[in-house]
Steps between C-alpha positions, in 0.01 A plus 500: 500500500455202732272482802675384817359419843720639776529430870564840660619591848187695593251455787236322289751239376281421202628427150483800267490512119739723306616542144866448423703529182542178306830332577616154400656461844178585683383216725348435842741543787664820380463826686337813360456865596134598505323831571267473800322815602752780504800271546675210335517153650710195432289199407550139396350379173273208591320443166513611140129555435322499165240748621394696804167569665584867464471683166839544328487879538479464879816291525812684609840418355768318697858433399751232582774556754786515252798576725498162668648163411251308716356209298125435510365326806456130417165321452536295819524826699162606362357154561608513865356850540176396329462206738566721802248753371232237443556292814545787747238726337742785432521729195745362243667838454570527871653151510728571205621833630559394861725222365739755345769703679391860570769640272349335193172684557651848500547740211845598622645167593813468706838472330539140399789265450485243225478153654807285463487203273368182651750281678610172358350198673657487845565209731600458860794267440685614809681281754324644802142389434348376825432126496137403475326302768315184405170690533621778272617251237164323515316831466704596193410167342134593542538860383560415136506802268447317171123448515372835375239641735544324832403649838711377793457561872831484687407444864810524715539569869684817597872464432452200270685660208219616273715788373772256393234312302400828334863568406543156344180545297608847388835357393318243287304764308808722460679208335221501241544872437170580669391749765372432851246705694527478879222667700547596865215627717671802655765751402709430810558142379647608166850615615603158629357330189694741281819431696462121475431519128803723446724252685364200313480657154772769487484539123123527474307824506224517762216754481320607816142622466317652795329823595780644715733540204546852369305566182803494272644185662167321477466582132857387426439170678173450315667570165785257567243233587293575188804501273623166637823654631399408854485122519362495855221731615426532872202703609195548712144458374526766226773293329244237398407722202858562381533395134784248469582376149677179607317408819561137595402476868291681762567459873270643767678497836289506819198443280261518796586861581219756488743758359445341159149642514463854364249679724464831319413593144490173309450238770680191375704208627849495349536132594185405311596715201842333499327161476286623211807646329681168529204321343468767230865467399530122565762535773570330832421694816624420850310622806713476813408528867545347843131575561320483165166672460209262554394557139840383368517212748153386394605513133806288581296241689258476207781459248460834326849597620794263527620492861869489594597485868803607702419364848843561661735794536782519250792597726674197646421476869220758485166387637162662523473700822324367805168681546367558853168663589470655848170578669509869588199464730735340753779754469565853609588692186741792480370715215386184327819306574465180705777357715573201268565740213708733716712211625553376144613850400751506787643167390543615138670822607743301718572263210549797260217380281223708347132509591192634325196625691214515254213746544306589188397846617693820436521800726519532877138411581187442289306772681538791741210542742373708789401290804280782635255565216568213262646708214709293258724605213255421224572608146247768398510374140494121549326238709830428674719631779810707451808315622733655755852548357686617807839532331357758258259648758217441253161333475478338157224317313646198321212500250484857370828642633340784697722600789516759774703582808440308820264718704637627830157451658175323417323698225165425667549546876848647534640207699882506489536127568453336158580130478627287208314170470639190333846476356684543175857441391623834637366425848641149488840635395497744791409231753762256374763774523406544866506127572822432308705823517817335367327342200508656155137529396391574143141583405406407143168630370375744239568793733869415543563361148355787299703442184691227326824659619386481864380143450828381349696668782286312755555170321876559506481580871312176570728287283812642664373405846473863614151438644411263783121535507290587197155648556314462176175481308420284199787670314723240669258210474605352168783450259789603727789281609677606820737218603540609864129554565392212724197631691167637380238623747154617398267744674135586440405230252171386659283776349507338155357175639159662538504764227192561287702414189470127438841505332671627815601156639666406170693828498600473865626144455703601194639805679604306809649215296697751296631697798580178687705398199750780567636302800771236478568519128869412536679260735363662817174350632193724490215556741164674458298626797137591436306675775126435496191489717379209287794257491276204411360660186538269193705767324763499772503119519570493127780752549660287771493204262595732208234317306389722215336217299294392801380848587429576133282188487307626806445844349398356163244276670355803680479696176343210315231475766439877498511536121793743508780528239654299350165315494315815391590807299440855613488860390419816694335823395628779723359851521611807689323830556483793740237315705430132558136524393600606148751215462252239626221637281719465190587140589133412562411649161784303339358176639168560319640528146299282255799282408521374860187290450659328197779354716337322796826310557673828591406593856493867600514558875363804681701823485692567822756756621862398450708410805688828463175680435649849462824589323612858430151636569334252267242252632556156346264208443512177301284237337638146474431274200564127505462207264607138496591547132779736396382506133148599608631776722725625221209495255287703740749769603539689167123507450448627853774758467341632181168523685662696782657766278171686422387509864465858622774591743484754773794734519820346636372141475757261357488125448716216374486125450759270651532141377642228728518741794742426781324722753129430541 
């Protein structure tokens, strides 16, 4: 009998020792069936151990999953998982198992199809390849794929042809018989990528990996990627763990996007793990964006990444849109719409062109209130208001999902005259329908595009010209190419200028640059109208000039002076409990652990409530850690975590560590 160490899909996510019958084929990476309590679980063999801490008679017997042709997971998969476990302070077993499709962790797996054999090396020798611009040709000269590990930052303005660069690079690795991994930040960006890849590489199998796939489809796609049958793998952040036997290139599109950050369970950055994976396997990696993250931009300026630029739009005759900022203090607004924006909408409707009115807030209004007694539609479970969704006649919390009917009268004083305050996309859609009754108005947000089928139908409607005015959230802000869209108007962007989050200006600038980039992408000139009470703010001046490098330099100087990332490195210990006092007491106790004194170069700040201090009836607090040295912080965290484990916990108290947090 051999002792094996298994990662099991159980709440503790520890590694467990079992005995297993000797088998010459036994090796790490295979799956096994193991008794756990009164049931059996599927586990992954992580180690073949010579001995166990437990006496042999206490070890239960596991057995290999015999009815499966899945080869063992490769060593580089375990190396990537081990790095993620160590860096992000997560149990190794949990990292390994979350990287696998759900079907592979079940005793009764879904009916499987054997993956097809791998395709022969494919090329794109077709007569209809779009000609490259001079900037694209220069960028391809820089993005050489024959240097082993090489991180590249492809900075290109919106509409500059970054996707065409990706396709040329993918073609190069396909010619070598290798695979390409293309990461996209959001599921709604994957259909158009899949369509472009299918047109360019009709004989090449493409695997899509994201969480909206049905369980059986996700497992089939994962297996075709693992077998090498799929030469191109497109996916969201979970695809970064997909084992690919012939991987030759990694591309991270919209690398700045926060969607690459996993915010539940194992809190990791798929972009950063992709960079580590490229270094681990000695591969080139291309990070692409029109608004790179300040961390990536800083690395490029310091020479850690090779920078390639696309400063002009790729379509002949297309120019970056003209950006205008109007002072709303001097205008009379109609439900947030100023006269310059309304006039621009009239002109586009007359010219049969499309417009986008951008408001990054769903629902009809952010809050319903009683003017008599001051009652507001607060969520009883969260430190947030429930949003008025008038179309559904519901009040809904966007944090916990709690919803109820709209009350017919004030629950406190009985007043029948309840007022909505503020505006969301539903209210804006209603007002635009009143102002432009002949216009075809389409609202695009998570309430209207509830599934991939709905989303694709909306995209077809926009592309066909069946909509005159789009009312949308950030779902429309990036990655989409609508040739007849020539006007973008924004509403309600000022709040982020003065947010408590010091990253808010960077995010707002990226968001506005991205949404502005939807205008004028073809031969029709584009215009962007931004409504603001602070038209002279440096952020808006940079937008008018469309000067990302200049504004990035300003923000980096501010962060350097304040000692914020990327000039410092952070982690956060977060705790939640039934009452705030319990959460804060745990964090204060954590700050007094003996190992803290051994690392004076790691600063622990005072525990404070989180900005969203209550979520689903749990009070939440946090303790921020900071160090100028990433190695010192990484050396401290595992020692500190081990010191936190024995601390007595009151009932219902939970805590977790988050490394490189994006929300402080």
